[in-house]
C-alpha positions in Angstrom: 23.8 -51.6 1.9 26.0 -49.1 3.6 25.7 -47.6 7.1 27.5 -44.9 9.1 30.5 -47.2 9.5 30.9 -48.0 5.8 31.3 -46.0 2.6 32.2 -46.3 -1.0 35.6 -46.8 -2.5 34.8 -46.7 -6.1 32.1 -49.4 -6.6 33.2 -51.3 -3.5 31.7 -50.9 0.0 34.5 -50.6 2.6 34.9 -49.5 6.2 35.0 -45.7 6.7 38.5 -45.9 8.3 39.7 -48.3 5.5 38.7 -45.8 2.8 41.2 -43.2 4.0 44.0 -45.7 3.7 42.9 -47.0 0.3 42.6 -43.5 -1.2 46.0 -42.7 0.3 47.4 -45.7 -1.5 46.0 -44.6 -4.8 47.5 -41.1 -4.6 50.9 -42.4 -3.3 50.9 -44.5 -6.4 49.9 -41.9 -8.9 51.7 -38.8 -7.5 54.9 -39.0 -9.6 53.0 -39.2 -12.9 50.0 -37.1 -11.9 50.6 -34.1 -14.1 51.5 -36.3 -17.1 48.3 -38.4 -16.7 46.1 -35.3 -16.3 47.4 -34.0 -19.7 46.9 -37.4 -21.3 43.5 -38.2 -19.8 42.0 -34.8 -20.6 44.0 -34.0 -23.8 45.1 -30.9 -21.9 41.6 -29.5 -21.4 42.0 -29.6 -17.5 44.0 -26.4 -18.0 41.0 -24.6 -19.4 38.8 -25.9 -16.5 41.3 -24.6 -14.0 41.6 -21.2 -15.8 37.8 -20.8 -15.6 37.9 -21.6 -11.9 40.5 -18.9 -11.4 38.4 -16.4 -13.3 35.4 -17.0 -11.2 37.3 -17.0 -7.9 37.3 -13.2 -7.5 40.7 -13.5 -5.9 42.6 -10.2 -5.7 46.1 -9.0 -4.5 46.5 -9.4 -0.8 43.9 -12.2 -0.4 44.4 -15.4 1.6 43.5 -18.5 -0.4 43.2 -22.1 0.7 43.7 -24.7 -2.1 42.4 -28.0 -0.6 43.5 -31.3 -2.3 45.9 -29.0 -4.1 48.1 -31.8 -5.2 50.7 -30.8 -7.7 49.9 -27.1 -7.3 48.3 -26.0 -10.6 45.7 -23.7 -8.9 48.1 -22.7 -6.1 50.6 -21.4 -8.7 48.0 -19.3 -10.4 46.6 -18.0 -7.1 50.1 -17.2 -5.9 50.7 -14.8 -8.8 47.4 -13.1 -8.2 47.6 -12.5 -4.5 51.2 -11.3 -4.7 53.7 -10.5 -1.9 51.0 -9.2 0.4 48.8 -12.3 0.1 49.1 -15.9 1.1 48.2 -19.2 -0.5 48.0 -22.5 1.5 48.4 -25.7 -0.5 46.7 -28.4 1.6 46.5 -32.1 0.8 45.9 -35.1 2.9 48.4 -37.1 0.9 52.1 -36.6 1.8 53.3 -37.8 -1.6 51.1 -35.4 -3.5 52.1 -32.6 -1.2 55.8 -33.3 -1.7 55.4 -33.4 -5.5 53.5 -30.1 -5.4 56.0 -28.4 -3.2 59.0 -29.5 -5.3 57.2 -28.4 -8.5 56.4 -24.9 -7.2 59.8 -24.4 -5.8 61.3 -25.4 -9.2 59.1 -22.7 -10.8 60.4 -20.1 -8.3 57.2 -19.9 -6.3 58.6 -19.7 -2.7 57.6 -16.5 -0.9 53.8 -16.6 -0.5 52.9 -20.3 -0.4 52.6 -22.5 2.7 52.2 -26.3 2.6 50.0 -28.1 5.1 49.0 -31.8 5.3 45.3 -31.6 6.2 42.0 -33.5 6.1 39.3 -31.5 4.4 36.8 -32.8 7.0 38.5 -31.0 9.9 40.7 -28.2 8.5 43.3 -27.0 11.0 42.8 -23.2 10.4 41.1 -20.4 12.3 37.4 -19.4 11.7 36.8 -16.6 9.2 40.4 -16.7 7.9 40.4 -17.2 4.1 39.0 -15.0 1.3 38.7 -18.0 -1.0 38.7 -21.8 -0.7 39.2 -24.1 -3.7 39.1 -27.8 -4.1 39.7 -29.2 -7.6 39.1 -32.9 -8.3 39.4 -33.8 -4.6 35.9 -33.7 -3.1 34.9 -37.0 -4.6 37.7 -38.7 -2.6 36.5 -37.2 0.7 34.6 -39.7 2.9 32.3 -37.3 4.7 31.6 -34.6 2.1 29.0 -32.8 4.3 31.6 -32.4 7.1 34.1 -31.1 4.6 31.8 -28.5 3.2 31.0 -27.3 6.8 34.7 -27.2 7.6 35.3 -25.1 4.4 32.5 -22.7 5.4 34.0 -22.3 8.8 37.4 -21.1 7.6 36.0 -18.7 5.1 35.5 -15.0 5.9 32.0 -13.6 5.5 31.7 -12.9 1.8 34.4 -15.5 1.0 33.9 -17.9 -1.9 34.1 -21.7 -2.2 35.0 -23.2 -5.6 34.5 -26.9 -6.1 35.8 -28.1 -9.5 34.9 -31.7 -10.0 33.9 -34.4 -12.6 30.2 -34.5 -12.8 27.3 -35.9 -14.8 27.3 -35.5 -18.6 24.2 -33.6 -19.8 23.3 -35.9 -22.7 22.9 -39.7 -22.8 25.0 -40.1 -25.9 27.9 -38.2 -24.3 27.4 -40.2 -21.1 27.8 -43.5 -23.0 30.9 -42.3 -24.8 32.4 -41.0 -21.5 31.7 -44.4 -19.8 33.4 -46.2 -22.7 36.4 -43.9 -22.5 36.6 -44.0 -18.7 36.4 -47.8 -18.2 38.3 -48.9 -21.3 40.9 -46.2 -22.1 41.8 -44.8 -18.7 43.0 -48.1 -17.1 45.1 -48.7 -20.3 46.6 -45.2 -20.2 47.4 -45.8 -16.5 49.1 -49.1 -17.3 51.1 -47.7 -20.2 52.3 -44.5 -18.7 52.1 -45.0 -14.9 52.3 -48.8 -14.7 49.1 -48.7 -12.6 45.8 -49.6 -14.1 43.9 -50.3 -10.8 44.3 -46.7 -9.5 42.9 -45.3 -12.7 40.0 -47.8 -12.6 39.3 -46.5 -9.1 39.4 -42.9 -10.3 36.8 -43.7 -13.0 34.5 -45.4 -10.5 34.9 -42.6 -7.9 33.7 -40.1 -10.5 30.5 -42.2 -11.0 29.8 -42.3 -7.3 30.2 -38.6 -6.8 27.0 -36.5 -6.4 25.6 -35.0 -9.6 25.4 -31.2 -10.1 22.1 -30.5 -8.5 22.8 -32.8 -5.5 26.1 -31.1 -4.8 24.5 -27.7 -5.1 21.9 -28.8 -2.5 24.6 -30.1 -0.2 26.4 -26.8 -0.4 23.2 -24.9 0.5 22.6 -27.4 3.4 26.1 -26.8 4.7 25.3 -23.0 4.9 26.6 -21.6 1.6 24.5 -18.8 0.0 23.9 -18.3 -3.7 25.2 -21.8 -4.5 25.4 -22.3 -8.3 27.2 -24.4 -10.8 28.6 -24.1 -14.3 28.9 -27.1 -16.6 31.9 -27.5 -18.8 32.7 -30.0 -21.6 29.0 -31.1 -21.7 28.8 -31.6 -17.9 31.7 -34.0 -17.7 33.1 -31.4 -15.4 31.2 -28.8 -13.3 32.4 -25.8 -11.3 30.3 -25.2 -8.2 30.5 -21.8 -6.4 29.1 -20.8 -3.0 29.4 -17.6 -0.9 29.7 -17.4 2.9 27.0 -15.0 4.0 
């Protein structure tokens, strides 16, 4: 049984303060191999999920975009090209190792003029009210301890009419797919992690964290409760991944 001082780290119950350190340890460990493992784990399909996210973002030239838990910068790179020289993208991540890998990767790709890098906690974003046209968080919300606080913080920094996009693993729509997905997640993922990143435990945690994340309808309700209007979600790959979108009224 958990209370306000405890939370979940995968399937374990840990202290709220301890979770931040444990999650940090996971991402310090996986940062260097993060892109490789994404391609291996999803057979490259993560690129299609992210492309759909960009298409639904409504981002235009000159916009300001915040990419939370932006990690190695996949979405930031795409947003940077869209907003152009008059716009701005902020890649924010709580994890210093992930932020460093993302910055180095984008600089190597020649993306230097319209991207800022900020180490930040999604629960208390260090940005002004009504500042961004779009906020995205891809495969990061499940690692946040207080998701309700994070959603309220994202709402605060959005301009009226601004969009929040939450791309996250979710609940498969069919039982058969769910069983296959469980088998893959708890058998194959730790093996891939051991083979290619020499780290099976971090990938076991990632599989567990996906199962502990709110399902599609629950997250939609949480977004509405946080103050977002017209909250909706789009299932992809049979509901293994869902994109949630909400508007700041």
